C-alpha positions in Angstrom: 67.0 143.5 114.0 63.6 143.4 115.8 64.3 139.8 116.6 67.7 140.7 118.2 66.1 143.6 120.0 63.7 141.2 121.5 66.5 138.9 122.4 68.3 141.7 124.1 65.2 142.5 126.2 64.8 138.8 127.0 68.4 138.5 128.0 68.1 141.6 130.2 65.0 140.2 131.9 66.7 136.8 132.3 69.7 138.4 134.0 67.4 140.1 136.5 65.9 136.7 137.5 69.3 135.2 138.2 71.6 135.8 141.1 74.6 138.1 140.4 77.0 135.1 140.3 74.6 133.3 137.9 74.3 136.4 135.8 78.1 136.5 135.4 78.2 132.9 134.3 75.4 133.4 131.8 76.9 136.5 130.2 80.3 134.8 129.9 78.6 132.1 127.7 76.7 134.7 125.7 79.7 137.0 125.0 82.0 134.1 124.2 79.4 132.8 121.7 79.2 136.3 120.1 83.0 136.3 119.5 82.6 133.0 117.8 80.1 134.5 115.4 82.3 137.5 114.8 85.2 135.2 113.8 82.9 133.6 111.3 82.3 136.9 109.5 84.4 136.2 106.4 82.5 132.9 105.7 79.1 134.6 106.3 79.7 137.3 103.8 80.4 134.8 101.0 77.1 135.3 99.3 75.3 137.5 96.8 73.0 139.0 99.4 75.8 140.5 101.6 79.0 141.8 99.9 82.0 141.9 102.1 83.7 145.3 102.6 87.2 145.0 101.1 89.6 147.6 102.5 92.0 147.0 99.6 89.6 148.6 97.1 90.3 152.0 98.7 94.1 151.9 98.3 93.9 153.3 94.8 92.2 156.5 96.1 93.8 159.3 98.0 92.5 158.3 101.4 94.7 159.0 104.5 95.9 156.1 106.6 94.1 157.1 109.8 90.9 157.5 107.9 91.3 154.0 106.5 91.8 152.5 109.9 89.0 154.4 111.5 86.6 153.9 108.6 87.1 150.2 108.5 86.2 149.9 112.2 83.1 152.1 111.7 82.1 149.7 108.8 82.3 146.8 111.3 80.3 148.7 113.9 77.5 149.5 111.5 77.4 146.0 110.0 74.5 143.6 110.7 76.6 141.7 113.2 77.7 144.9 114.9 74.2 146.2 115.4 72.7 143.0 116.9 75.8 142.6 119.1 75.1 146.1 120.4 71.5 145.3 121.1 72.5 142.2 123.1 75.1 144.2 125.1 72.4 146.8 125.9 70.3 144.1 127.4 73.2 142.9 129.5 73.8 146.4 130.8 70.2 146.8 131.8 70.1 143.4 133.6 73.3 144.0 135.5 72.3 147.5 136.5 69.1 146.2 137.9 71.1 144.1 140.4 73.3 147.0 141.6 72.5 150.5 140.2 75.6 151.9 141.9 77.8 149.8 139.6 76.3 151.3 136.4 79.3 153.5 135.6 81.7 150.5 135.8 79.2 148.3 133.8 79.1 150.9 131.0 82.9 151.4 131.0 83.3 147.6 130.9 80.9 147.2 128.0 83.2 149.4 125.8 86.2 147.0 125.7 83.8 144.1 125.5 82.3 145.5 122.3 85.7 146.6 121.0 87.1 143.1 121.4 84.2 141.7 119.4 84.4 144.3 116.6 88.2 144.3 116.3 88.3 140.5 116.4 86.0 140.4 113.4 87.9 143.2 111.7 91.2 141.2 112.0 89.5 138.2 110.4 88.5 140.5 107.5 92.1 141.8 107.3 93.3 138.2 107.1 90.9 137.5 104.3 92.2 140.6 102.5 95.8 139.4 102.8 95.0 136.2 101.1 92.4 137.7 98.6 94.8 137.4 95.7 95.3 133.6 96.2 92.1 131.7 95.6 93.5 128.6 97.2 94.4 130.4 100.4 91.1 132.2 100.4 89.2 128.9 100.1 91.4 127.3 102.9 90.7 130.3 105.2 86.9 130.0 104.6 87.1 126.3 105.3 89.0 126.8 108.5 86.6 129.5 109.8 83.6 127.1 109.0 85.1 124.2 110.8 83.7 125.0 114.3 80.2 125.3 112.8 80.6 122.0 111.1 81.7 120.4 114.4 78.5 121.8 116.0 76.4 120.2 113.3 78.1 116.8 113.5 78.1 117.0 117.3 74.4 117.5 117.4 73.7 113.8 117.5 75.9 113.4 120.6 74.2 116.3 122.3 70.8 114.7 121.6 71.9 111.4 123.1 73.0 113.2 126.3 69.8 115.2 126.6 67.5 112.2 126.0 69.4 110.2 128.6 69.4 112.1 131.9 71.6 109.5 133.7 74.3 109.7 131.0 74.1 113.5 131.1 74.5 113.5 134.9 77.6 111.2 134.7 79.1 113.6 132.1 78.5 116.7 134.2 79.4 115.1 137.6 83.1 116.2 137.5 81.9 119.8 136.9 78.8 120.2 139.0 80.0 118.2 142.0 77.3 117.7 144.7 74.7 119.9 143.0 71.3 119.8 144.8 68.3 118.6 143.0 66.4 121.1 140.8 63.1 119.4 141.4 60.4 121.9 142.6 62.4 125.0 141.7 61.3 127.6 139.3 63.0 127.7 135.9 65.1 130.7 136.7 66.2 129.2 140.0 67.1 125.9 138.3 69.1 127.7 135.7 70.9 129.8 138.3 71.7 126.7 140.3 73.1 124.8 137.3 75.2 127.8 136.2 76.7 128.5 139.6 77.6 124.8 140.1 78.8 124.2 136.5 80.8 127.5 136.6 81.8 127.9 132.9 83.9 130.9 134.1 86.6 128.4 134.9 87.3 128.1 131.2 85.7 131.3 129.7 87.6 133.8 131.8 90.7 132.8 129.8 89.1 134.1 126.7 89.3 137.9 125.8 85.6 138.5 125.8 85.5 137.0 129.3 87.8 139.8 130.5 85.4 142.5 129.4 82.4 140.6 130.7 84.1 140.2 134.1 84.8 143.9 134.1 81.1 144.5 133.6 79.7 141.9 136.0 82.3 141.5 138.8 81.3 144.7 140.5 77.7 143.5 140.6 78.9 140.4 142.6 80.7 142.8 145.0 84.2 142.1 143.5 85.1 145.7 142.7 88.8 145.2 142.7 88.5 142.2 140.4 86.3 144.2 138.0 88.8 147.0 137.8 91.6 144.5 137.1 89.7 142.9 134.3 88.8 146.3 133.0 92.5 147.3 132.7 93.3 144.0 131.0 90.4 144.2 128.5 91.3 147.8 127.6 94.9 146.8 127.1 93.9 143.9 124.9 91.6 146.2 122.9 94.5 148.6 122.3 96.6 145.6 121.2 94.0 144.5 118.6 93.7 148.1 117.3 97.5 148.3 116.9 97.6 145.0 115.0 94.7 146.1 112.7 96.6 149.4 112.0 99.8 147.5 111.3 98.1 145.1 108.9 96.4 148.0 107.1 99.7 149.8 106.7 101.4 146.7 105.4 98.6 146.1 102.9 98.8 149.8 101.8 102.5 149.4 101.2 102.0 146.3 99.1 99.3 148.0 97.1 101.6 151.0 96.5 104.3 148.7 95.2 101.9 146.9 92.8 100.5 150.2 91.5 104.0 151.6 91.0 105.0 148.4 89.1 101.9 148.7 86.8 102.7 152.4 86.0 106.3 151.5 85.1 105.0 148.7 82.8 
């Protein structure tokens, strides 16, 4: 946790060194990567050190349905991943507020659905694992599928090294994206990163992803696009509500299935 606290501080400081447009592009990359880690939660808990919280274990106890839904979300909030994600988001809020203090209320409000999308996305992956928990083959298949992106990164590392060690090849690969980007020679590190981000514009792809909506709600007002920020805020809040509704529906379905199994065992 101290490591991620330091990362949050470093990210906040880095955002202050970029332009508002460059900060938006950087935070889109960071928050999309965080969603990737949240979706890998079921695979990361498959160890003796961290035991995964299984909601189905509580179905045999007299716990009310709203308490099960709320409690499972709180468990995700207080997990290791939830805590370090919160530290990273706090760094983002501080960096964006430095650019435009008047936008702080919208930045704070936009951070809520951003965090909710991360937490509920990870919670739904846990729900999916609970649904297939009784079938060892399906459980193994799900863990394999959630680990596939990480395996692709590992095997793609060689290709990335080839690109980095051959600047000419790297420029040819990036040319359709960066266009006529000026040279970064003589620029400070922060200026060079800002120039690359604003010309590469990963927002062309990442704004289609749910964490991009919440990130745009936070950062768009800083760039002066207040109406755009409000639009993405409404969209991210609506999507957070949809994820919560799906989680509640899956929990209710699992409770009904558990009740049928318990009734059958009592009859036997």
